[in-house]
N, C-alpha and C positions, 0 to 999 in steps of 0.2 A: 508375448506378455500382453494382457489386457490392461486397459486403463484402470488405475487404482486410485481410490480416495481414502485418505487416512484422517481421522478426526483431529481437529486442531485443539490445542489447549486454549482456555479462555485468555483474553487479553491481547490477541493479535488483531490488527486492523489493516485493511487496504486503505491507503490514504491518497489524497490528491488535492490539487488546487483548482478552483473554478474561477475564471475571470468573468465577473458579472457585467451586465450591460452598462451599469453606471461606473465601470472601471474599478469597482471594489473587488476584493479577493475573498473567497470563501474557502476554508479548509474543510473537506468532507472526509468522512471515514465510514467504512462498512466492516462489521466484524467478520473475521475469517472463521469459517465453520469447519473447513477441511483443507487438506493439501492434496493436490492432484498430480499424479505421475501418469504421463501418456504411455501409449503402447510401446514406444521406443525407450522408455525409462527416463525421459526428460522430466525435470521438475526439481523440486516441488513448485507448483503454481498455486497461488491462493484461490480458494473457492469461497464465495460469499453466498448469502441467501439468493442473490440474483443468478448464481451459477458460477462455473469456472470463469476466471478473469481471462478474457481472450484479447487483451490489449497487447500492443507491441511493447509497451513499457508499463510497469507497475511498481509500487512501493508498498512495503509492509512495515508498520510500526509494531515493535515487539513490546511486551510488558515492561522490559527494562529500559525502554526509551530509545533503542537503536532502530534506525530506519534502514532497511535493505531494499535496494532496487534490483529487480531482475536477477535475484540470487547471486549478484556479484559485487555490488558496491554498498558499503555500509557507512552511515553517517549518524551523528547525534541528531535528535529531532530538530534542534536549532540550526544545525548545519544544513540539513535537508530543506527546512523552511526557507532559509536565506537563499539557497540555490534556486528553489522553485519560484520564489517571489522577487528575486533580485534584491533582497534585503528589505523589501517593503511589507510591513505587517499592517493589516487593516482588519476591520470588523472585530476589534477587541481581541485578536489572536495574541497570545502570550506563551512563553515557554513554561 
């Protein structure tokens, strides 16, 4: 089986937290444009305009507000944000 890409519906985003030099936190997000399945059938892995996400860990925010990490753990956005930031919200981030 060859690698396959399936178009994503609008509203899915790869998200993450950046720790800035001033110790502030920035929440980033990139739109998912496709889902990637590799030649062994593993996936789906999100693909953004930057290409397939090749990180060892990733999180996708769905249109309904659920965050899924690595295809196996699901959280509400607020649960995910608290987990990633240790409960510290900065830079005007709100639910």
